[in-house]
C-alpha positions as CSV (number, residue, x, y, z in Angstrom):
1,S,-0.4,0.1,0.5
2,G,2.7,2.5,0.9
3,L,4.3,2.0,-2.7
4,G,1.1,2.2,-4.3
5,Y,0.5,5.3,-2.5
6,I,4.0,6.5,-4.1
7,V,3.1,5.7,-7.5
8,G,-0.1,7.1,-7.1
9,S,0.7,10.6,-5.8
10,E,3.7,10.6,-7.8
11,T,2.1,9.8,-11.3
12,A,-0.5,13.0,-10.5
13,K,2.0,15.2,-9.6
14,A,3.9,14.2,-12.7
15,F,0.2,14.8,-15.3
16,G,-1.1,17.2,-13.2
17,H,-4.2,15.9,-12.5
18,W,-5.6,13.6,-9.7
19,Q,-7.3,11.1,-11.8
20,W,-3.8,9.8,-13.1
21,G,-3.1,8.8,-9.6
22,L,-6.1,6.1,-10.0
23,R,-5.5,5.1,-13.6
24,A,-2.0,4.0,-12.6
25,T,-2.1,2.0,-10.2
26,P,-4.7,-0.5,-11.7
27,V,-1.9,-1.7,-14.0
28,A,0.0,-3.3,-10.6
29,G,-3.4,-5.1,-10.3
30,I,-3.2,-6.4,-14.2
31,I,0.7,-7.5,-13.8
32,A,-0.6,-9.9,-10.3
33,V,-3.6,-11.2,-12.0
34,V,-1.3,-12.2,-15.1
35,L,1.4,-13.9,-12.9
36,I,-1.4,-15.6,-10.9
37,L,-2.9,-17.2,-13.9
38,V,0.3,-18.4,-15.4
39,F,2.3,-19.5,-12.3
40,L,0.2,-20.4,-9.4
41,M,0.0,-24.0,-9.1
42,D,-3.2,-24.9,-7.3
43,P,-2.8,-27.9,-4.5
44,P,-5.9,-30.0,-4.1
45,R,-7.1,-28.9,-0.6
46,G,-5.5,-30.7,2.4
47,E,-2.6,-32.3,0.5
48,S,-0.2,-30.5,2.3
49,E,-1.3,-31.9,5.5
50,G,-2.6,-35.6,4.3
51,H,-6.3,-34.5,4.3
52,Q,-6.4,-34.7,0.5
53,D,-9.9,-36.9,0.3
54,M,-11.5,-34.8,2.6
55,Q,-14.7,-33.8,0.6
56,A,-16.0,-30.0,0.9
57,Q,-19.3,-28.9,2.1
58,T,-21.5,-26.9,0.6
59,Y,-21.4,-23.0,0.6
60,K,-24.1,-22.7,3.0
61,E,-22.7,-25.3,5.2
62,D,-19.2,-23.4,5.0
63,I,-21.2,-20.1,5.9
64,V,-23.2,-21.6,9.4
65,S,-19.7,-23.4,10.1
66,L,-17.6,-20.5,10.0
67,A,-20.4,-18.6,12.2
68,K,-20.0,-21.1,14.6
69,N,-16.8,-20.9,14.6
70,K,-15.7,-18.3,17.7
71,S,-12.1,-18.0,16.5
72,F,-12.6,-16.8,13.5
73,V,-15.7,-14.6,14.3
74,F,-13.5,-12.2,16.7
75,S,-10.1,-12.7,14.6
76,T,-12.1,-11.5,11.4
77,L,-13.8,-8.4,13.6
78,A,-10.7,-7.6,15.3
79,F,-8.7,-7.6,12.2
80,T,-11.4,-5.2,10.5
81,C,-10.1,-2.7,13.0
82,V,-7.2,-3.1,11.8
83,T,-7.6,-2.4,8.5
84,F,-10.3,0.9,9.3
85,C,-7.2,2.1,11.4
86,T,-4.9,1.6,7.9
87,G,-7.5,3.0,5.4
88,A,-7.8,6.1,7.9
89,L,-4.5,6.4,8.4
90,S,-3.4,6.3,4.6
91,W,-6.1,8.8,3.2
92,W,-6.2,11.6,6.1
93,G,-2.2,10.9,7.4
94,P,-0.2,12.8,4.8
95,I,-3.0,15.5,5.0
96,Y,-2.6,16.1,8.6
97,I,1.0,15.9,8.1
98,A,1.3,18.5,5.8
99,D,-1.2,20.6,7.5
100,G,0.9,20.8,11.0
101,L,3.9,21.5,8.8
102,K,2.0,24.7,7.4
103,T,1.4,25.9,11.4
104,M,5.1,25.5,11.4
105,K,8.0,28.4,10.1
106,E,9.5,27.3,6.7
107,E,12.6,27.7,8.4
108,D,11.6,25.6,10.8
109,R,10.2,22.5,8.5
110,G,12.7,20.2,8.1
111,I,10.9,18.8,5.0
112,A,9.0,20.5,2.1
113,V,5.0,20.6,2.2
114,E,4.9,18.9,-1.3
115,S,7.4,15.7,-0.4
116,V,4.9,15.3,2.4
117,P,2.9,11.9,0.4
118,F,6.1,10.4,-0.8
119,I,8.0,10.2,2.4
120,F,4.5,9.2,4.0
121,G,4.3,6.7,1.4
122,A,8.0,5.6,1.6
123,V,7.7,5.2,5.4
124,T,4.4,3.5,5.1
125,M,6.2,0.8,2.5
126,M,9.3,0.5,4.5
127,S,6.6,-0.4,8.0
128,G,5.3,-3.2,6.0
129,I,8.6,-4.5,4.9
130,V,9.6,-4.4,8.4
131,G,6.4,-5.2,10.1
132,V,5.0,-8.2,8.0
133,P,7.9,-10.6,8.3
134,L,8.7,-9.4,11.9
135,G,4.9,-10.5,12.9
136,M,5.6,-14.1,11.3
137,I,9.3,-14.2,12.9
138,L,7.9,-13.7,16.3
139,S,4.6,-15.9,16.0
140,T,7.3,-18.9,14.7
141,R,9.6,-18.5,17.7
142,L,7.4,-17.8,20.3
143,K,4.5,-20.2,19.5
144,A,6.7,-23.1,20.5
145,K,6.9,-22.2,23.7
146,Y,3.4,-20.1,24.3
147,P,0.8,-21.9,22.2
148,R,-1.6,-18.5,22.9
149,A,1.1,-16.6,21.1
150,D,-0.4,-15.4,18.1
151,P,-3.4,-13.3,19.4
152,V,-1.1,-11.8,22.3
153,I,1.1,-10.4,19.9
154,C,-2.1,-9.0,17.8
155,A,-2.8,-7.1,21.0
156,C,0.2,-6.1,21.4
157,G,0.9,-4.8,18.3
158,I,-2.6,-2.8,18.0
159,L,-1.5,-1.3,21.1
160,T,1.8,-0.4,20.7
161,S,0.8,1.1,17.5
162,A,-2.2,3.2,19.2
163,L,0.6,5.1,21.7
164,F,3.1,5.4,18.9
165,L,0.8,6.6,16.1
166,T,-0.6,9.5,18.6
167,I,1.9,10.6,19.3
168,G,3.7,10.7,16.0
169,M,0.7,12.3,15.0
170,I,1.1,15.3,18.1
171,L,4.8,16.0,16.9
172,C,3.5,16.9,12.8
173,N,3.5,20.4,13.9
174,I,6.7,20.3,16.7
175,N,9.6,18.3,15.2
176,I,8.6,16.2,11.8
177,I,11.3,13.7,11.5
178,L,10.6,12.5,15.0
179,A,6.9,12.4,13.8
180,F,7.8,10.4,11.5
181,V,10.2,8.0,13.0
182,F,7.2,7.6,15.9
183,L,4.6,6.4,12.7
184,F,7.3,4.1,11.3
185,I,7.5,2.0,14.6
186,G,3.8,2.7,15.0
187,E,2.9,1.4,11.7
188,V,5.5,-1.4,12.1
189,A,3.5,-2.6,15.2
190,L,-0.1,-2.1,13.2
191,N,1.3,-4.6,10.6
192,L,2.6,-7.3,12.7
193,N,-0.7,-8.7,12.6
194,W,-1.0,-9.6,8.9
195,S,0.7,-12.4,8.4
196,I,-0.3,-13.9,11.9
197,V,-3.8,-13.5,11.1
198,A,-3.5,-15.1,7.6
199,D,-1.8,-17.9,9.9
200,M,-3.9,-17.9,12.3
201,L,-7.2,-18.7,9.8
202,L,-5.4,-21.9,8.5
203,Y,-5.2,-23.3,11.8
204,I,-8.8,-22.7,13.3
205,V,-10.7,-23.1,10.4
206,S,-10.6,-27.0,8.3
207,P,-9.1,-27.4,4.7
208,T,-12.2,-27.6,3.0
209,C,-13.8,-24.5,4.5
210,R,-10.4,-22.1,4.0
211,S,-11.1,-20.4,0.8
212,T,-14.5,-19.4,1.9
213,A,-13.3,-18.5,5.6
214,E,-10.7,-16.4,3.6
215,A,-12.9,-14.8,1.3
216,I,-15.1,-13.7,3.9
217,Q,-12.3,-12.8,6.0
218,I,-11.1,-10.0,3.3
219,L,-14.5,-9.1,2.2
220,A,-15.5,-8.3,5.4
221,S,-12.3,-6.5,6.4
222,H,-12.4,-4.4,3.7
223,A,-16.1,-3.7,3.6
224,F,-16.3,-2.7,7.1
225,G,-12.7,-1.5,7.7
226,D,-10.7,0.7,5.1
227,A,-13.8,1.4,2.8
228,G,-15.5,3.4,5.1
229,S,-13.1,4.7,7.6
230,P,-11.7,7.6,5.6
231,Y,-15.3,9.2,5.1
232,L,-16.4,8.2,8.8
233,I,-13.0,9.7,9.9
234,G,-13.7,12.7,7.7
235,L,-17.3,13.2,9.6
236,V,-16.2,13.2,12.8
237,S,-13.7,15.6,11.8
238,D,-15.9,18.2,10.4
239,G,-18.2,17.5,13.2
240,L,-15.8,18.2,16.0
241,F,-14.5,21.0,13.9
242,D,-17.9,22.8,13.5
243,F,-18.9,21.9,17.6
244,L,-15.2,23.6,18.5
245,K,-16.2,26.9,15.9
246,A,-19.8,27.0,17.5
247,S,-18.1,27.2,21.3
248,G,-15.3,29.7,20.3
249,T,-12.5,27.6,20.5
250,V,-11.1,27.4,17.3
251,C,-9.0,30.9,16.4
252,A,-9.8,33.1,13.7
253,A,-7.3,31.9,11.7
254,V,-8.2,28.6,11.3
255,V,-12.1,29.4,10.5
256,A,-10.7,32.0,7.9
257,T,-8.6,29.3,6.2
258,E,-11.4,26.6,5.9
259,V,-13.6,29.7,4.9
260,A,-11.3,30.2,1.9
261,V,-11.2,26.5,1.2
């Protein structure tokens, strides 16, 4: 997602219209589809575990089985919260950081406001490169000694990310370099969940039901997570701003800027 943000923002900047950011990123999706069709070998369900003789259930039976699987239900709900946070952060994060820089004197900013999308995308990309494998390594090493390590790692990652992301956002109009450091650590902690949640699904769901479980988890986490979180966070932000403006808490300069926009 970080690389996609960089490609989208830089493409839009190069062509002068934001629409080109949307036109460029689907190219990667097309390449991925071609690679899957050409190179992916789909083995029989359960073959790696010696259960290739298992018979698949009907789709209705899969849904009923998954609905009764509490581990699957709660892991899907928790992962939806992760994608909610990720979606809102990827949409509003660069805007928030840029607005924070604009409140500082130009000589104190450290970076140009125009470079925020690129740097944010690079930080997000690197946090994924570090965070996803780190989650897998922690799970592999700790699960042998602590069987319930996976959900504990995920919970600790989310709590840690909340702390560091909050501090990073607070520092955006104070020290932008330090803010990006805290944001990077927070995103690394957030990314610990991705590989672990995928692995958890494999061992809490029967082999013949995994494709359905994966599809439902992806659909639910994105439909109720990052698909609507930017809008909902924007709605809350606008409502809070209107409340503060009506109560006289917001300074006149900020109100004037909003009116001008």
